[in-house]
C-alpha angles and dihedrals in degrees: 000000000000116000123244120267107294092211095067091094092052091046089055089056091053091048092051097045104034108025101040107102117240121236127215094278119122133228124240115278095238090056091049090052091048090055092047090050090052091052091046091054090055092048090053087063101030108031092182093056109136106159093101098043091136088063103090138133093242090068107076096191112068089181087078094054123109116267092015125115123190133191121250116258113252131207122230114228094213103057104006091240119142127233108233122241118261134194109263103161137042118182099190100157121134096020092161092228103113128200096020112168115247092238088075086078092067096096091053091059089071090066094084093171090071114126099167125040118172114178097154128141096027103112089230114177134209133048129314106263102242100192096044094046090053090064091067095077092152094060114131099168125035121174120176095152126142098028134114095255115153138177127060128318103263108244094190098051094039092052092063093059095083093151094057114131100169127032121176120178096151127140097032136108098255115154139179126060130315104264107243094192097051094040093051091064093059094085092152094056114131101165125037122173120175096151127138097033136107097253113153139181126062130313105264109241094195095053097046092045090072096051095091094154095052112132102163124039123172120174096151127141098028134109097257114153139181127058130314103265111246096201097048100046095044089071096052095089093148094059113129100165123038122171120173096151127141099028134109097257113153140177125059132310110262096242100193095048094046087054088067092062092083093148094060114129099166124038124171120173096152127142099028134108098254111151141184126060125320101262110248096196096048098048093041089070095052092091095154095054115133101164124039123172119174096151126142098025133109102260114151139186124046130317109270112243090228087072089068091059093069094107096182095053113129101162124042123170119172096152127141099028133110098258116147145176129066124322103253123236088234088078085086090070091074092083095159094057115129099169125033125174123174096153127142098030133106101261114151143187121041136328105267114246090226088074085080088071090071094091094162092056114130100167126037120175119174096148128139099030133106097260114154141182122055131319107262106272093224096050086121088075088077087085096170094060111133099163123033121178121175099146128135098034134104098258116155138195126048135305104285114249090221089073086081086080093062093099094164095052113137102162129033120179115179098146125138101026136112096256117152140194132052123324103255115244091215090071086081093054095074105113096207099037112128106154122050123169118175103148126125098040135100091255117132133209119232100227090194092057116110113205134181105198119219092192128085102221124206096181128024130176121182096155114163094003101132098259112167136186124017122353102282114271093219089070088066091078092052092089093155092067115130096166127039126172117179096146125141096032132110099259118149138173128065130322102269119249091219091057091052089056098054104128099214103032108129104154121048122176114178100142124141098032133106101254114155141186128048127310117262114252091230088070090063092055092058105118098193094051107129106157125027114177114177101146122148100028134110098254118147144179131072130296115255120225090238090073093075098030097055102032097071093160095051109134104161127033116175116176098150123152101018133112100259114148143176128064123319113256112263092224097063086118090066088079093082095177095052110132103165125035118176119175099149122141099031136105100256113150140184128048127329111259109251090219090076090073091054091068104091092182094064110115105167125034124175118176096150127137098030133107098256116149145175139105098238109086136196121281110211129195106260089229096049119125097239109132102158123047127165120183096154127138098029133107102261116147141182127060121339110274119234100176095114131125114280091237097057113132105179122039121173118184099149126131097038136103101260113149142180129058126322107273116251092219093064084096090075088071090078096161094060112131100166123035119176117184100148125140099028134110098257113154140179128059130312104270121224089229091069089054091060093073092099097181094063113130098166125036116174118180096151121153102014132116101259116156139190128047132314104267119238089225088073083094088077088078094081094161094054115131103161121037119172117179095150126139098028133109099258116154140186130047130327098254115239092209097062092058097056097066101039090110092163088067096038097062128010112228115235095235134028128220095189116134092208106114138181086233136008115248113216120188120176122194132201123184117223127182110225124216095260093058104257123124115226130178111232107203118216117229117299100237098195095155100048106077109047122190118218118260121245108249115216139158100263122176097339097317140067111264137172118242112211110243089217089065098029092119089063092064126079116182138171116186119177096152127137097031134107098257115153144182123050130330107257111245087217089076085081088072091070091088095163093062116119095178130031118178120181097151128138098030134107098257116152141181127055128326104259113246087218089075084079086073090072090102095173099043115127099173128035119177118184097150127137098029135107099258119152139186127047131322104257111259088218088075085086086077092065097101095175095049114121101154126044120166118182097151124141098031134105098258122153139187136043120332105240117261124215140051117024091344088078090060096049096078103139105127090210089069089062100033124137096023101118095194102051123106137172143110091279090072096028092244115129118225122233111276094025110138117236112257113275116245115261114258123226114268101248091181088077104096095191097060098067091048093050090045092053092049091050091051092046092053096037097059097055092042091048091048092053092046090051093051089048093052092047091050093049092045090052093047097052100032135058118257111283125226116273095253092055092057089058090053095051092049091073098043099083092054091055091054092051092052092054093053092050 
């Protein structure tokens, strides 16, 4: 059975020391003076300090002072003399004198009779005085929690406190390792709390092995690493509460030793890096366990069945691991469960029907797995459900009608499944429902349905649910909404005035609809507005200055792909918390407001595809957080700007009117991974300074006026995956040296760490304390389709195409076309085995096509057209299994076009045109020595043809004979009799005619 409350012993101490009334006895004078000196030290810092007003020299008995507890005087039996009272307890928490230095405690260390010292919740700063603390050898209770203490835990001072029963140093800034030597002396310790610090290192096995009386141990929210010590924890058989959560603990759980902790009631190992399987033997012995949290680790395998024998278990969280397999039917044995979370694992198959036995369940979270089949039809029998999350699975069928019985339901998450049918109207009849997420299914909204919701929703997501017409009027009474997602529907009409006036609405997602008109001014006066996503609509008008002045909490503003116009408000910088600003694809004009650069919190800025202009550019703080900036396809002019934050990773300035040479100080942007400067008027040579940006993955300088040769130092860009220098005036040879070190094109890495995405994923979290005392993070909707990042436009297989930024690390491209490059193609280009596209067309390259180009095993497109290449096409090109486009037209190539592999599929004559010496079936030109095609033989497999042939012959001979007789007769009738020798000649003539026809 479950053990009694482990805190009873501690409560008895508090009763004895703090609730026992004091008599008229008086404390020793030296203790009184120590207390007065302590108060005087506080007054020297906080002159208005009044909390300890009862502490004054006029009062001779300090035992009567507030927050002071004294012992009772005792009589000696031998001489009838009494032992004076002494101070044994000081409850000095909440003194309302913040940031006191820790040396103020020094006078208290002279009161060696102290058994209880509580100095919590004072925001005291400094280190724990080791020497002074060691004087208090009688201490039983020490609480220094919720201060600003820093430094290491003093081993020397702590080791002297051998009588200590409770030690609480939580909620400080302590660092260093847990002192094994000092801790090992505290053999009487029952309660130890070191949580919420910055303690690092491993858990000392030697020290904890001596704490045989320990009942409560909390080391959570530190930086402890290493494995859980097997030897130390095996001795802690009295432990009732163990919390090691939110550290960096790794390795596996010591199964045998954990099996000794049979008195455990509370166990939390969450948010670590513990791996391996959940030990069946160890957890099978924890028969008193009520609370078990192993979430956010690296556990794998299946859930051991022994876990489902813990009959007292009320809280079970195994979420965010790598657990797999089916959910076992034995889960129904945990009939006392109130909270169950198995989310973010790899569980498959259906939800077991035995889960319906958990009638006390209040929270059920099975989201983000691979669960399939239908939601159990009787799920409504779990009548105590308050929180139900089944989203991001593969569940099918409709929303079960039995859910109508979940009268206590507060949160329902069914998003990201394969659910079908109409969205039930009764979902809005739940009186207590606040959170409803249905997006990402095949559910449809009945636009003819009239509903009168009984719920007062706080968050609602009906994204991609088939809503049509105006934004539904019934939402107008949901004035408690803080989150609304109606994106990816077919809504039209204006943005409603009533929606703009919602007092708590912070998150609005209406992208990918057909909303029109201007935005109501009331929306811009909404103080709590944090995210406004209205991209891909037909909204118009200009942006008022009140938008950025009133919305002080605005963090994301996405208005892309609308019809907004006018100049951008100068006060954009007033939105100090703005992190994402996306205005691309509109008709904004004029200069960029300089105030944008004053926002150091801005991380993503997209102003592309507008009509913005000017030659004075933004000047950002070098230490600002901006990492993605897109100003492409506007009308900016002047020299290329370089005044960007040093940490910027993506910079797009293409499609403008920038001119002049490439700035030398571009090299200071050392974190650049993607630099797009195409379609400008940039001139001069490629500077070596540009080639010092070693992180570059994408460099696009297409369609400028660059001159000179390709520098050999281009090999410094070892991470380069896409290089486009096409349509410039580059001359000279393709340097052999620059190829050899382009490791990013030689071998594609298995995984990418690039932060450049096809869309920007935004997940907001808000902690909410539920009624049963647990704290759970409720994530706002993952809006992965709202904030699109522009594609990278390249010449791909003879046409301009956009490469999705989400998959940009899958593409490897080298384009040197449309320049004046000469000499031979370096054979070393064949080493770039990761290339998918190589374009050397429209240059002056000569010589033979290197056979080593056949080593480009991943190449899909190869364009060598419009050069002066000669000789044959290498026969080894038949090895290029991924090749779909090969253009060698307009050269001087000769010989047979290779036959075999993909070369047989590349049969468009235009790809080989204007090479007078080429031949092959691909261009329908026979090669010298080719034999003419053999005549086709009769198909003798046709069984009907011989029979028909025989019948034709059988009929033909008699008919022919009769015709012959007829001709002879007529000839004899109309002509004179021929000589005898002529008759012999005509006798054979009919047979000759018959043979020709056959």
